[in-house]
Backbone as JSON, one array per atom type, in Angstrom:
{
  "sequence": "MENSPKGPSHTLLIRDYIHNLFEKNQLNQQGKLPAERILCQRFGITRITLRQALIQLETEGFIYRQHHKGWFVSPARILYDPTQNLSFTEMALQQNRKPLNKILSAEKQLATAWMRESLNLAENESEVYCIRRLRSVDARPVMVENLYINATRCEGLLEDPIETSLTEVLKNMYGIIISRSSVRLHPTALTELQAKDLNGAAGTPSIYLIRTNYDQDDNIIEVDQEFWRHDALEITARSQVKTQHKENEVNNLSLLNNQYEQLAKRYEQLVINLSEKLSKSQQEMLHVNDRLSNLENKSL",
  "N": [[-29.82, 90.94, -27.24], [-30.12, 87.29, -28.99], [-29.74, 86.57, -32.41], [-32.52, 86.68, -34.43], [-33.95, 82.85, -35.79], [-34.44, 82.85, -38.01], [-32.86, 84.29, -39.2], [-29.52, 85.19, -40.54], [-27.03, 82.23, -39.89], [-25.21, 81.98, -36.69], [-22.6, 81.19, -37.01], [-21.92, 81.79, -39.72], [-22.59, 84.79, -39.38], [-19.85, 85.14, -38.01], [-18.07, 84.01, -39.71], [-18.36, 86.03, -41.52], [-17.37, 88.52, -40.03], [-14.99, 87.43, -39.35], [-13.39, 87.2, -42.16], [-14.09, 90.2, -43.36], [-12.25, 91.49, -41.22], [-10.06, 90.31, -42.39], [-9.94, 92.04, -45.02], [-9.61, 94.22, -44.2], [-7.02, 94.37, -42.96], [-7.4, 94.08, -40.62], [-6.61, 91.6, -39.58], [-4.48, 88.93, -39.99], [-3.17, 85.74, -41.79], [-3.09, 83.09, -39.64], [-3.4, 84.82, -37.37], [-4.8, 85.85, -33.89], [-7.96, 85.33, -33.15], [-9.97, 88.08, -31.7], [-10.71, 87.67, -28.42], [-13.36, 85.7, -26.67], [-14.88, 87.07, -24.99], [-15.21, 89.17, -26.06], [-16.5, 89.04, -28.68], [-19.04, 87.78, -28.04], [-19.9, 89.96, -26.86], [-20.39, 91.42, -28.96], [-22.18, 90.01, -31.36], [-24.2, 90.08, -29.37], [-24.26, 87.4, -28.01], [-24.55, 84.05, -26.57], [-22.03, 83.28, -24.62], [-22.39, 79.73, -24.65], [-23.27, 79.65, -27.44], [-22.06, 81.09, -28.84], [-19.95, 79.39, -28.81], [-20.19, 77.06, -30.03], [-20.49, 78.07, -32.45], [-18.67, 78.71, -32.78], [-16.56, 76.18, -32.87], [-18.04, 74.69, -34.51], [-16.92, 76.5, -37.09], [-14.31, 75.57, -36.84], [-14.75, 72.63, -36.93], [-15.18, 72.68, -39.9], [-12.1, 73.43, -40.45], [-11.88, 76.45, -40.49], [-10.9, 78.05, -39.0], [-8.86, 77.31, -35.69], [-7.95, 76.31, -32.5], [-5.87, 77.21, -30.22], [-4.84, 75.12, -26.89], [-5.7, 76.67, -23.79], [-4.77, 79.69, -24.79], [-6.32, 80.54, -27.0], [-8.65, 81.31, -30.4], [-7.84, 81.0, -33.3], [-6.73, 81.7, -37.0], [-6.66, 79.54, -39.58], [-4.48, 78.61, -41.18], [-3.67, 78.11, -44.88], [-3.91, 75.5, -46.16], [-1.71, 72.23, -46.05], [-1.08, 70.53, -49.11], [-1.54, 66.89, -50.55], [-0.3, 64.77, -52.25], [-0.81, 61.14, -52.94], [0.27, 60.12, -54.69], [2.69, 60.77, -55.13], [6.38, 60.33, -54.35], [7.26, 62.11, -52.16], [9.05, 63.08, -49.47], [7.97, 64.21, -46.29], [9.56, 67.36, -45.56], [9.83, 67.65, -48.35], [7.67, 67.74, -49.55], [6.51, 69.97, -48.05], [8.5, 71.98, -48.73], [8.28, 71.91, -51.42], [5.69, 73.35, -51.76], [6.66, 76.09, -50.94], [6.74, 76.72, -47.99], [7.26, 76.67, -44.69], [9.22, 73.96, -43.44], [9.37, 71.83, -39.94], [11.02, 69.64, -37.98], [10.8, 67.87, -34.43], [11.78, 65.99, -32.69], [10.76, 63.5, -30.73], [10.75, 61.17, -29.11], [13.19, 58.56, -28.97], [14.17, 55.19, -29.46], [15.94, 52.08, -29.43], [13.91, 48.67, -30.03], [12.78, 45.51, -29.1], [11.27, 43.76, -31.92], [7.76, 43.55, -31.78], [4.63, 42.08, -32.18], [3.05, 43.28, -34.06], [4.63, 45.21, -35.22], [6.61, 43.1, -36.85], [4.74, 41.9, -38.62], [3.88, 44.38, -40.21], [6.53, 45.57, -40.84], [7.14, 43.09, -42.63], [9.6, 41.27, -41.29], [12.19, 39.07, -41.27], [13.59, 36.33, -39.64], [15.29, 36.28, -38.26], [16.06, 39.16, -37.92], [15.12, 41.28, -35.47], [14.81, 43.54, -34.11], [13.86, 46.96, -33.72], [13.6, 50.47, -34.95], [11.94, 52.79, -32.99], [10.62, 55.56, -33.2], [9.26, 58.76, -32.1], [8.04, 61.92, -33.7], [7.29, 65.12, -33.53], [5.88, 67.41, -36.78], [5.84, 70.31, -38.14], [4.72, 73.2, -39.83], [5.47, 76.41, -40.93], [5.74, 76.88, -38.32], [4.05, 76.18, -36.88], [2.42, 73.38, -35.17], [1.58, 70.45, -37.51], [1.27, 67.72, -37.63], [1.3, 64.72, -35.75], [3.95, 61.99, -35.79], [4.35, 58.39, -35.52], [6.99, 56.81, -36.21], [8.31, 53.57, -37.97], [11.37, 51.57, -37.75], [12.97, 48.97, -39.62], [15.78, 47.75, -37.54], [17.59, 46.13, -38.13], [18.68, 47.18, -40.41], [19.71, 49.5, -40.91], [22.13, 49.66, -38.73], [23.14, 51.57, -35.72], [21.75, 53.84, -36.33], [20.05, 56.32, -34.83], [22.47, 57.59, -33.76], [22.79, 59.17, -35.77], [21.59, 61.95, -37.75], [18.75, 62.22, -37.32], [16.88, 64.29, -36.84], [16.46, 66.26, -39.0], [16.13, 65.23, -42.29], [14.95, 61.91, -42.9], [14.72, 60.56, -44.65], [16.7, 61.16, -46.5], [18.73, 61.16, -44.6], [18.79, 57.7, -44.5], [19.64, 57.5, -47.03], [21.67, 58.77, -47.5], [23.81, 58.03, -45.86], [23.15, 55.0, -45.3], [22.71, 53.58, -47.77], [20.24, 52.92, -48.58], [17.34, 53.94, -50.43], [14.31, 55.15, -50.62], [11.79, 53.93, -52.62], [9.11, 53.37, -53.94], [5.82, 53.81, -51.61], [3.23, 52.95, -50.14], [-0.25, 53.85, -49.12], [-2.24, 54.09, -46.49], [-5.38, 55.34, -45.43], [-7.51, 57.15, -43.04], [-10.38, 59.27, -41.16], [-9.92, 59.91, -37.69], [-9.99, 60.52, -34.13], [-8.13, 62.63, -31.88], [-5.57, 61.55, -29.63], [-5.15, 62.46, -25.84], [-2.39, 63.11, -25.49], [-1.13, 62.99, -28.33], [-3.01, 65.9, -28.73], [-1.88, 67.06, -27.25], [0.51, 67.9, -27.69], [0.18, 69.02, -30.49], [-1.0, 70.92, -29.84], [-3.81, 71.41, -28.76], [-7.52, 69.95, -28.66], [-8.39, 67.17, -26.96], [-10.11, 63.92, -28.59], [-10.27, 65.99, -31.05], [-10.85, 65.98, -34.48], [-8.81, 64.13, -36.98], [-6.76, 62.98, -38.98], [-5.82, 59.98, -40.02], [-2.83, 58.12, -41.15], [-1.38, 55.62, -42.5], [1.69, 55.4, -43.59], [3.51, 52.91, -45.99], [7.04, 52.29, -46.54], [9.05, 51.24, -49.24], [12.58, 49.99, -49.63], [15.19, 50.28, -52.71], [15.13, 47.75, -53.58], [12.82, 47.24, -53.36], [11.59, 45.78, -51.33], [10.39, 46.44, -47.49], [11.05, 48.63, -45.67], [10.62, 51.1, -43.8], [7.54, 51.69, -41.87], [5.15, 54.09, -41.32], [3.1, 55.45, -39.31], [1.34, 58.1, -39.4], [-0.67, 61.16, -37.25], [-2.3, 63.78, -38.17], [-3.45, 67.21, -37.63], [-6.53, 67.94, -38.97], [-7.44, 69.87, -40.11], [-5.16, 71.01, -40.86], [-4.63, 69.26, -43.12], [-4.77, 68.61, -47.19], [-5.83, 66.43, -49.14], [-4.91, 65.56, -52.51], [-4.64, 64.23, -55.69], [-3.69, 63.27, -58.83], [-5.33, 62.16, -62.12], [-5.09, 60.36, -64.89], [-6.96, 60.36, -67.6], [-7.41, 58.39, -70.55], [-7.34, 59.57, -73.47], [-9.26, 59.89, -76.85], [-7.53, 61.19, -78.19], [-5.13, 60.62, -77.38], [-5.03, 57.92, -77.49], [-5.13, 57.64, -80.83], [-2.53, 58.89, -81.02], [-1.09, 57.0, -79.75], [-1.75, 54.83, -81.51], [-0.7, 55.84, -84.07], [1.98, 55.85, -83.73], [2.2, 52.98, -82.91], [2.01, 52.24, -85.73], [3.63, 53.78, -87.22], [6.27, 52.62, -86.08], [6.06, 49.72, -87.1], [6.59, 50.31, -89.85], [9.06, 51.03, -89.61], [10.22, 48.69, -88.53], [9.83, 47.37, -91.16], [11.64, 48.26, -93.2], [13.87, 48.41, -92.38], [14.65, 45.68, -92.0], [14.22, 45.48, -95.12], [16.55, 47.51, -95.83], [18.28, 45.63, -94.02], [18.28, 43.13, -95.94], [18.79, 44.37, -98.41], [21.5, 45.16, -97.68], [22.39, 42.85, -97.57], [22.44, 41.57, -100.53], [23.96, 43.68, -101.63], [26.56, 42.67, -100.51], [26.96, 40.03, -101.57], [26.42, 40.43, -104.63], [29.02, 42.08, -104.53], [30.69, 40.12, -103.37], [31.16, 38.63, -105.46], [31.88, 39.73, -107.95], [34.41, 40.8, -107.03], [35.4, 38.12, -106.89], [35.1, 37.46, -109.41], [36.63, 39.35, -110.26], [39.86, 38.59, -109.67], [39.31, 36.48, -111.2], [39.78, 37.09, -113.58], [42.36, 38.28, -113.02], [43.92, 36.34, -112.85], [44.05, 35.19, -115.13], [44.8, 37.06, -117.1], [47.49, 37.37, -116.07], [48.44, 34.61, -116.31], [48.3, 34.84, -119.25], [50.82, 36.71, -119.38], [52.6, 35.3, -118.61], [52.8, 33.41, -120.66], [53.62, 34.92, -122.74], [56.27, 35.66, -121.93]],
  "CA": [[-30.72, 89.68, -27.63], [-29.14, 86.93, -30.25], [-30.46, 86.73, -33.55], [-33.61, 85.7, -35.0], [-33.43, 81.78, -36.18], [-34.66, 83.11, -39.51], [-31.76, 85.43, -40.14], [-28.6, 84.53, -40.69], [-26.56, 81.91, -38.52], [-23.78, 82.63, -35.86], [-21.43, 80.61, -38.03], [-22.04, 82.67, -40.54], [-21.93, 85.84, -39.19], [-19.04, 84.85, -37.65], [-17.55, 84.03, -41.16], [-18.14, 87.15, -42.2], [-16.81, 89.16, -39.71], [-13.27, 87.38, -40.09], [-12.99, 88.03, -43.74], [-14.07, 91.81, -43.17], [-11.07, 91.76, -40.3], [-9.36, 90.36, -43.38], [-10.23, 92.84, -45.83], [-9.34, 95.66, -43.64], [-5.98, 94.17, -42.81], [-7.23, 93.98, -39.03], [-6.02, 90.23, -38.99], [-3.89, 87.77, -40.89], [-2.79, 84.37, -41.36], [-2.85, 82.5, -38.0], [-3.65, 85.81, -36.77], [-5.79, 85.22, -33.29], [-9.12, 86.56, -33.23], [-10.94, 88.48, -30.5], [-11.15, 87.14, -26.85], [-14.53, 85.06, -26.75], [-16.27, 87.79, -24.1], [-15.83, 90.52, -27.1], [-17.48, 87.9, -29.58], [-20.21, 87.52, -27.38], [-20.82, 91.51, -26.98], [-19.94, 91.94, -30.75], [-22.89, 89.37, -31.81], [-25.02, 89.86, -28.76], [-24.84, 86.07, -28.19], [-24.54, 83.5, -25.62], [-20.96, 82.25, -24.45], [-22.37, 78.85, -25.27], [-23.99, 79.91, -28.69], [-20.79, 81.17, -29.5], [-18.59, 78.03, -28.69], [-21.21, 76.26, -30.6], [-20.53, 78.7, -34.01], [-16.38, 78.57, -33.13], [-16.57, 74.6, -33.22], [-18.35, 74.57, -36.13], [-16.02, 76.7, -37.87], [-13.17, 74.49, -36.61], [-14.7, 71.79, -37.7], [-15.18, 73.06, -40.86], [-11.37, 73.71, -40.99], [-11.82, 77.81, -41.22], [-10.14, 78.56, -37.77], [-8.43, 76.11, -34.67], [-7.51, 76.86, -31.25], [-4.75, 76.72, -28.76], [-5.39, 75.43, -25.73], [-5.2, 78.25, -23.15], [-4.18, 80.32, -26.04], [-7.25, 81.3, -27.8], [-8.51, 81.27, -31.08], [-6.95, 81.59, -34.79], [-7.3, 81.56, -38.66], [-6.36, 78.37, -40.14], [-3.43, 78.79, -42.98], [-3.8, 77.24, -46.27], [-3.74, 73.24, -45.7], [-0.58, 71.75, -46.73], [-1.33, 69.98, -50.59], [-0.46, 66.1, -50.0], [-0.31, 64.08, -53.64], [-0.11, 59.79, -52.74], [0.66, 58.79, -55.74], [4.0, 61.22, -55.64], [6.58, 59.69, -53.34], [7.93, 63.33, -51.33], [9.03, 63.22, -47.77], [7.21, 65.38, -45.79], [10.23, 67.92, -45.84], [9.99, 68.1, -49.72], [6.06, 68.27, -49.95], [6.6, 71.68, -48.13], [9.63, 73.12, -49.42], [7.77, 72.23, -53.0], [4.61, 75.08, -51.64], [6.93, 77.48, -50.11], [6.27, 76.48, -46.84], [8.76, 76.02, -43.97], [9.09, 72.36, -42.32], [10.52, 71.6, -38.84], [10.89, 68.17, -37.41], [11.35, 67.96, -33.79], [12.2, 64.7, -32.18], [9.83, 63.84, -29.19], [11.12, 60.21, -28.86], [13.73, 56.83, -30.18], [14.76, 54.21, -28.93], [15.58, 50.73, -30.32], [13.23, 47.64, -29.2], [12.09, 44.15, -29.94], [9.92, 44.25, -32.55], [6.29, 43.47, -31.34], [3.93, 41.21, -33.5], [2.21, 44.17, -35.52], [6.08, 45.38, -35.95], [6.94, 41.89, -37.49], [4.17, 41.9, -39.53], [3.79, 45.3, -40.61], [7.66, 45.47, -41.52], [7.96, 41.87, -43.1], [10.72, 41.41, -40.98], [12.83, 37.74, -41.72], [13.63, 35.38, -38.55], [17.17, 37.33, -37.62], [15.75, 40.89, -37.86], [14.24, 40.72, -34.67], [14.73, 44.97, -33.26], [13.08, 47.65, -34.73], [13.75, 51.55, -33.95], [10.61, 53.58, -32.84], [11.08, 57.23, -33.32], [8.11, 59.66, -32.5], [8.61, 63.13, -33.81], [6.28, 66.42, -34.32], [6.0, 68.04, -37.5], [5.46, 71.47, -38.27], [4.52, 73.86, -40.78], [5.34, 77.75, -40.63], [6.32, 77.12, -37.03], [2.32, 75.68, -36.7], [2.53, 71.21, -35.17], [0.21, 70.1, -37.82], [1.28, 65.81, -37.08], [3.07, 63.73, -34.94], [4.23, 60.72, -36.2], [5.08, 57.4, -35.24], [7.99, 55.95, -37.34], [9.04, 52.18, -36.98], [12.2, 51.05, -39.02], [13.95, 47.62, -39.82], [17.01, 47.94, -37.32], [19.37, 45.71, -38.93], [19.21, 47.7, -41.94], [20.65, 50.77, -40.69], [22.51, 49.92, -37.25], [23.57, 52.55, -35.41], [20.56, 55.18, -36.79], [19.95, 57.26, -33.61], [23.52, 58.77, -33.66], [22.77, 60.07, -37.06], [20.95, 63.42, -37.31], [17.36, 62.1, -37.76], [15.77, 65.32, -36.57], [16.26, 66.5, -40.19], [15.53, 64.39, -43.41], [15.43, 60.7, -42.12], [15.16, 59.92, -45.86], [18.81, 62.0, -46.72], [19.67, 60.04, -43.41], [18.88, 56.54, -44.95], [20.27, 57.44, -49.09], [23.25, 58.8, -47.97], [24.48, 57.26, -44.64], [23.12, 53.38, -45.2], [22.56, 53.65, -49.41], [18.78, 52.98, -48.48], [16.59, 54.76, -51.17], [12.56, 54.85, -50.97], [11.45, 53.89, -54.17], [8.07, 53.53, -53.53], [5.29, 53.84, -50.75], [1.89, 52.31, -50.09], [-0.46, 54.68, -48.14], [-3.69, 53.81, -46.38], [-5.76, 56.8, -44.91], [-8.98, 56.88, -42.92], [-10.4, 59.69, -40.12], [-9.98, 59.65, -36.48], [-9.42, 61.56, -33.11], [-6.89, 63.16, -31.12], [-5.44, 60.93, -28.26], [-4.86, 63.31, -25.06], [-1.51, 62.69, -26.06], [-1.44, 64.2, -29.58], [-3.63, 66.53, -28.43], [-1.13, 68.45, -25.8], [1.52, 67.72, -29.09], [-1.0, 69.8, -31.49], [-1.79, 72.15, -29.29], [-5.24, 71.1, -29.5], [-8.39, 69.52, -27.64], [-8.64, 65.57, -27.04], [-11.05, 64.15, -29.37], [-10.67, 66.9, -31.98], [-11.39, 65.24, -35.67], [-7.75, 64.45, -37.03], [-6.83, 62.07, -40.18], [-5.05, 58.73, -39.47], [-2.41, 58.03, -42.11], [-0.15, 55.08, -42.06], [2.7, 54.69, -44.92], [4.86, 52.23, -45.74], [7.85, 52.92, -47.73], [9.96, 50.47, -49.72], [13.82, 50.77, -51.01], [15.41, 50.5, -53.75], [15.01, 46.47, -53.75], [11.34, 46.81, -53.09], [11.55, 45.24, -49.07], [9.68, 47.4, -46.58], [12.03, 49.42, -45.03], [9.78, 51.41, -42.86], [6.2, 52.23, -41.49], [4.75, 55.66, -40.49], [2.02, 56.02, -38.99], [1.04, 59.71, -39.18], [-1.58, 61.67, -36.99], [-2.94, 64.71, -38.83], [-5.01, 68.28, -37.98], [-7.73, 67.53, -39.41], [-7.3, 71.51, -40.49], [-3.84, 71.02, -41.41], [-4.11, 68.7, -44.66], [-5.76, 68.46, -47.85], [-5.47, 64.73, -49.8], [-5.2, 65.68, -53.62], [-4.4, 63.06, -56.77], [-4.0, 63.34, -60.36], [-5.12, 60.87, -62.86], [-5.17, 61.2, -66.32], [-8.3, 59.96, -68.65], [-7.03, 58.01, -72.26], [-8.7, 60.35, -74.63], [-9.01, 59.17, -78.61], [-6.3, 62.19, -79.25], [-3.85, 59.97, -77.18], [-5.18, 56.56, -78.43], [-4.45, 57.98, -81.76], [-1.25, 58.44, -80.52], [-0.21, 55.46, -80.1], [-1.86, 53.58, -82.91], [0.03, 56.2, -85.0], [3.4, 55.05, -83.08], [2.73, 51.86, -83.62], [2.11, 51.97, -86.99], [5.38, 54.2, -87.52], [7.22, 51.16, -85.59], [5.87, 48.51, -87.49], [6.81, 50.82, -90.7], [10.46, 50.9, -89.55], [10.74, 47.38, -88.57], [10.12, 46.68, -92.73], [12.31, 49.31, -93.57], [14.89, 47.5, -91.47], [14.41, 44.4, -93.2], [14.56, 45.55, -96.57], [17.74, 47.99, -95.88], [18.83, 44.41, -94.35], [17.99, 42.51, -97.09], [19.65, 44.66, -99.55], [23.12, 44.91, -97.4], [22.88, 41.49, -97.95], [22.59, 41.49, -101.64], [25.24, 44.06, -102.57], [27.47, 42.09, -100.47], [26.62, 38.8, -102.31], [27.4, 41.01, -105.95], [30.58, 42.66, -104.5], [31.73, 39.63, -103.35], [30.95, 37.79, -106.71], [32.83, 41.14, -108.6], [35.99, 40.47, -106.43], [35.75, 36.52, -107.72], [35.81, 37.61, -111.04], [38.04, 39.63, -111.01], [40.27, 37.33, -109.54], [39.46, 35.5, -112.56], [40.46, 37.97, -114.69], [43.69, 38.53, -113.06], [44.45, 35.35, -113.03], [43.94, 35.11, -116.76], [46.24, 38.23, -117.52], [48.61, 36.98, -115.36], [49.03, 33.76, -117.12], [49.03, 35.11, -120.75], [51.76, 37.56, -119.2], [53.51, 34.45, -118.54], [53.33, 32.74, -122.47], [54.25, 36.0, -123.68], [57.74, 35.66, -121.68]],
  "C": [[-30.22, 88.79, -28.46], [-30.63, 87.11, -31.04], [-31.26, 85.68, -34.09], [-33.48, 84.1, -35.91], [-33.64, 81.96, -37.64], [-33.6, 83.84, -40.44], [-30.6, 84.14, -39.98], [-27.74, 83.69, -39.66], [-25.92, 82.02, -37.74], [-22.96, 82.24, -37.04], [-21.24, 81.19, -38.76], [-21.8, 84.22, -40.77], [-20.58, 86.16, -38.6], [-17.98, 85.37, -38.45], [-16.99, 85.04, -41.63], [-17.55, 88.02, -41.93], [-15.21, 89.15, -39.77], [-13.11, 87.93, -41.16], [-13.18, 89.42, -43.31], [-12.9, 92.11, -42.08], [-9.66, 91.76, -41.83], [-9.18, 91.52, -44.09], [-9.78, 94.04, -45.3], [-8.06, 95.54, -42.68], [-5.43, 94.02, -41.35], [-6.69, 92.53, -38.66], [-5.54, 89.88, -40.57], [-4.01, 86.12, -41.0], [-2.75, 83.85, -40.38], [-3.03, 83.76, -37.35], [-4.9, 85.38, -35.36], [-6.7, 86.09, -33.23], [-9.36, 87.02, -31.5], [-11.18, 87.43, -29.4], [-13.15, 86.7, -27.44], [-15.81, 85.91, -26.16], [-16.58, 89.11, -25.07], [-16.44, 90.16, -28.28], [-18.89, 87.62, -29.33], [-21.08, 89.3, -27.04], [-20.56, 91.81, -28.25], [-21.39, 91.46, -31.31], [-23.79, 89.34, -30.88], [-25.52, 88.25, -28.24], [-24.47, 85.26, -26.41], [-23.17, 83.21, -25.34], [-21.04, 80.96, -25.21], [-22.86, 78.75, -26.55], [-22.65, 80.0, -29.74], [-19.75, 80.35, -29.83], [-19.4, 77.73, -29.72], [-20.37, 76.23, -32.72], [-18.99, 78.45, -34.36], [-16.33, 77.27, -33.67], [-17.11, 74.47, -34.39], [-17.42, 74.94, -37.03], [-14.49, 75.87, -38.06], [-13.13, 73.43, -37.3], [-14.43, 71.5, -39.21], [-13.18, 73.06, -41.03], [-10.46, 75.19, -41.48], [-10.82, 78.39, -39.58], [-9.72, 77.39, -36.61], [-8.33, 76.93, -33.47], [-6.54, 76.1, -30.52], [-4.7, 76.71, -27.72], [-4.45, 76.28, -24.38], [-4.64, 79.2, -23.73], [-5.09, 81.64, -26.84], [-7.44, 80.81, -29.06], [-8.27, 81.75, -32.43], [-7.2, 80.85, -35.71], [-6.6, 80.47, -38.75], [-5.45, 79.05, -41.34], [-3.86, 77.96, -43.38], [-3.07, 75.81, -45.84], [-2.6, 73.1, -46.72], [-1.45, 70.04, -48.13], [-0.48, 68.23, -50.36], [-1.11, 64.92, -51.28], [0.08, 62.56, -52.75], [0.54, 59.72, -53.73], [2.74, 59.2, -56.35], [4.78, 60.83, -54.03], [7.82, 60.8, -52.79], [7.79, 63.01, -50.01], [8.12, 64.44, -47.33], [7.8, 67.13, -46.04], [10.29, 68.46, -47.06], [8.96, 68.92, -49.77], [6.19, 69.78, -49.56], [7.44, 72.52, -48.53], [8.9, 72.87, -50.89], [6.82, 73.69, -52.97], [5.12, 75.66, -51.03], [6.39, 77.98, -48.53], [7.66, 76.27, -45.91], [8.42, 74.88, -42.93], [9.61, 72.39, -41.71], [9.84, 70.62, -37.86], [11.64, 68.33, -35.88], [11.27, 66.68, -32.81], [11.63, 64.23, -30.75], [10.5, 62.65, -28.53], [12.13, 59.18, -29.29], [14.2, 56.79, -29.13], [14.57, 52.96, -29.69], [14.92, 49.66, -29.23], [13.05, 46.78, -29.7], [11.0, 44.1, -30.33], [8.55, 43.42, -31.65], [5.42, 42.61, -32.32], [3.37, 41.86, -34.6], [3.53, 44.6, -36.08], [6.59, 44.23, -36.73], [6.2, 41.98, -38.58], [4.13, 42.9, -40.62], [5.4, 45.59, -41.68], [8.12, 44.34, -42.26], [9.51, 41.29, -42.58], [11.09, 39.8, -40.79], [13.34, 37.61, -40.03], [15.1, 35.96, -38.18], [16.96, 38.34, -37.63], [14.6, 40.65, -36.42], [14.14, 42.57, -33.55], [14.34, 45.75, -34.48], [13.58, 49.07, -33.75], [12.51, 52.62, -34.24], [11.13, 55.08, -32.76], [9.4, 58.13, -33.44], [8.39, 60.73, -32.58], [6.94, 64.32, -34.3], [6.99, 66.87, -35.42], [5.3, 69.49, -37.48], [5.44, 71.96, -39.22], [4.73, 75.49, -40.77], [5.49, 77.9, -39.29], [4.42, 77.1, -35.99], [2.59, 74.29, -36.51], [1.36, 71.43, -35.79], [0.41, 68.66, -37.58], [2.3, 65.59, -36.66], [2.98, 62.02, -35.83], [4.89, 59.7, -35.14], [5.77, 56.28, -36.41], [8.34, 54.57, -36.61], [10.32, 51.46, -38.07], [12.82, 49.27, -38.7], [15.55, 47.87, -38.65], [18.29, 47.13, -37.74], [19.75, 46.02, -39.8], [19.98, 48.53, -41.47], [20.94, 50.74, -38.97], [23.32, 51.28, -37.01], [22.88, 54.55, -35.64], [20.52, 56.48, -36.07], [21.07, 58.07, -33.5], [23.29, 59.37, -34.68], [21.87, 61.43, -36.88], [19.74, 63.05, -38.2], [16.64, 63.32, -37.56], [15.42, 66.37, -38.28], [15.6, 65.59, -41.12], [15.95, 62.96, -43.01], [15.25, 60.03, -43.46], [16.51, 59.95, -46.65], [19.42, 61.36, -46.13], [19.81, 58.23, -44.32], [19.42, 56.82, -46.13], [21.63, 57.17, -48.55], [24.71, 58.41, -46.79], [24.64, 56.06, -44.74], [22.82, 52.85, -46.88], [21.5, 52.93, -49.63], [18.0, 54.37, -49.54], [15.22, 54.13, -51.48], [12.27, 55.08, -52.24], [10.32, 54.06, -54.62], [6.98, 53.24, -52.45], [3.67, 53.55, -51.2], [0.98, 53.31, -49.11], [-2.45, 54.34, -48.23], [-4.14, 55.39, -45.61], [-7.37, 56.81, -44.4], [-9.03, 57.97, -41.52], [-10.38, 59.17, -38.51], [-10.22, 60.51, -35.44], [-8.59, 61.87, -32.38], [-6.84, 62.87, -29.9], [-5.3, 62.43, -26.94], [-3.44, 63.79, -25.25], [-1.24, 63.66, -27.13], [-2.06, 64.92, -29.0], [-3.29, 67.94, -28.4], [-0.05, 68.62, -27.29], [1.37, 69.02, -29.91], [-1.32, 71.14, -30.88], [-3.45, 72.5, -28.96], [-5.75, 70.54, -28.17], [-8.12, 68.41, -28.06], [-10.03, 65.23, -27.81], [-11.48, 64.96, -31.09], [-10.42, 65.87, -33.12], [-9.38, 65.41, -36.23], [-7.74, 63.03, -37.93], [-5.6, 61.45, -39.74], [-4.24, 58.59, -41.24], [-1.4, 57.04, -42.07], [0.16, 55.01, -43.49], [3.17, 53.85, -44.88], [5.62, 52.26, -47.0], [8.44, 51.47, -47.78], [11.22, 51.12, -49.85], [13.65, 49.98, -52.25], [15.05, 48.3, -54.53], [13.44, 45.53, -53.89], [10.99, 45.58, -51.68], [11.19, 46.57, -48.29], [11.05, 47.41, -45.76], [11.33, 50.24, -43.38], [8.02, 51.83, -42.57], [6.03, 53.19, -40.58], [3.24, 55.72, -39.99], [1.94, 57.48, -38.23], [-0.56, 60.33, -38.36], [-1.88, 63.35, -37.34], [-3.77, 66.15, -38.12], [-5.77, 67.63, -38.58], [-7.99, 69.07, -40.45], [-5.95, 72.01, -41.32], [-3.59, 70.2, -43.25], [-5.49, 68.52, -45.62], [-5.36, 67.31, -49.1], [-6.25, 65.38, -51.28], [-4.35, 64.77, -54.57], [-4.89, 63.5, -57.75], [-4.0, 62.19, -61.07], [-5.42, 61.29, -63.79], [-5.56, 59.62, -67.26], [-7.55, 59.72, -70.17], [-8.18, 58.56, -72.51], [-8.68, 60.04, -75.9], [-8.18, 59.91, -78.9], [-5.62, 61.39, -78.57], [-4.14, 58.65, -77.89], [-4.81, 57.06, -79.65], [-3.09, 58.19, -82.16], [-0.54, 57.93, -81.12], [-0.39, 54.93, -81.34], [-0.98, 54.52, -83.78], [1.84, 55.92, -84.69], [3.51, 53.92, -83.55], [3.07, 51.78, -85.13], [3.75, 52.29, -87.63], [6.53, 53.02, -86.96], [6.99, 50.21, -86.33], [6.58, 49.09, -89.26], [8.5, 50.8, -90.8], [11.28, 49.77, -89.5], [11.13, 46.71, -90.63], [11.11, 47.33, -93.33], [13.84, 48.64, -93.21], [15.33, 46.61, -91.76], [14.77, 44.48, -94.73], [16.07, 46.1, -96.58], [18.45, 46.6, -95.5], [19.59, 42.93, -95.02], [18.81, 43.1, -98.53], [21.17, 44.9, -99.28], [23.81, 43.54, -97.9], [23.26, 41.24, -99.27], [23.71, 41.87, -102.3], [26.29, 43.44, -101.83], [27.88, 40.63, -101.0], [27.48, 39.63, -103.76], [28.46, 40.96, -105.49], [31.25, 41.49, -104.77], [31.97, 38.52, -105.04], [31.93, 38.55, -107.82], [34.18, 40.49, -108.22], [36.41, 39.18, -107.43], [36.28, 36.48, -109.0], [36.99, 38.43, -111.25], [39.52, 39.16, -110.76], [40.91, 36.86, -110.44], [40.13, 36.2, -113.34], [42.06, 38.3, -114.8], [44.36, 37.18, -113.27], [44.93, 35.15, -114.65], [44.94, 36.01, -117.34], [47.59, 37.89, -116.56], [49.72, 35.53, -116.24], [49.37, 34.03, -118.48], [50.08, 36.08, -120.88], [53.24, 36.53, -118.91], [53.98, 33.46, -119.71], [53.72, 33.95, -122.66], [55.95, 35.93, -123.43], [58.24, 34.45, -121.93]]
}
């Protein structure tokens, strides 16, 4: 018999059950949950009720499913700060995670109207590299990306080791340094193709992130469309509020700068005055020497 509606929900019961498995070291991060049949018996519920609870936990990012493989505990999310100009590889390594890139497709093609506008191509720039990559963290696929790069700026790019860090390839092979990025994001759902690559199900919630990267001359060099598993990414950003203490520090620094400028002017004037006095003294000495020289000549 299923639990009474007045009691804890099946979602909470299953969550507590998974936590209990953790505490007993019977389950670890990305560990596989018992089969649905066993969970139904364990909680005395139907397969439909169990699925509803599991889907709710999946929506919360607590667990995830792999097609035809079962349900697994979600690992810690990757923390993403849009205010920091970090590549996927740098971001993962900074968080002691193991990144992996896989090229799904790569080709050069004529730019579409959307590509021309997004990359702000010049009239003589007509070709774009289109690269599709699968990004994984700790051997788990977390993001599929469509990358569009101005081909005129980096001819022969597809012959380089783009399966590693494309940012490093652009820097080391073409002298193109990513200096800043602009980022937009919103929720969406995985398509059938994206879900297949990410071992998920079509229609699963996803985070769509589009990043425009600029080079050291502030020209657009690439546009990156990223489709993240919703349970793999956490957006975080830092901001600094200007406190009264900070304002006092700024005011004190401004005051010190004004005092320094005044002292510098006084010093400069003293140097001028001393130079004038020294020059006058030198002239007087010359005059004295002339008089002495005249006296000596007369005496002779």
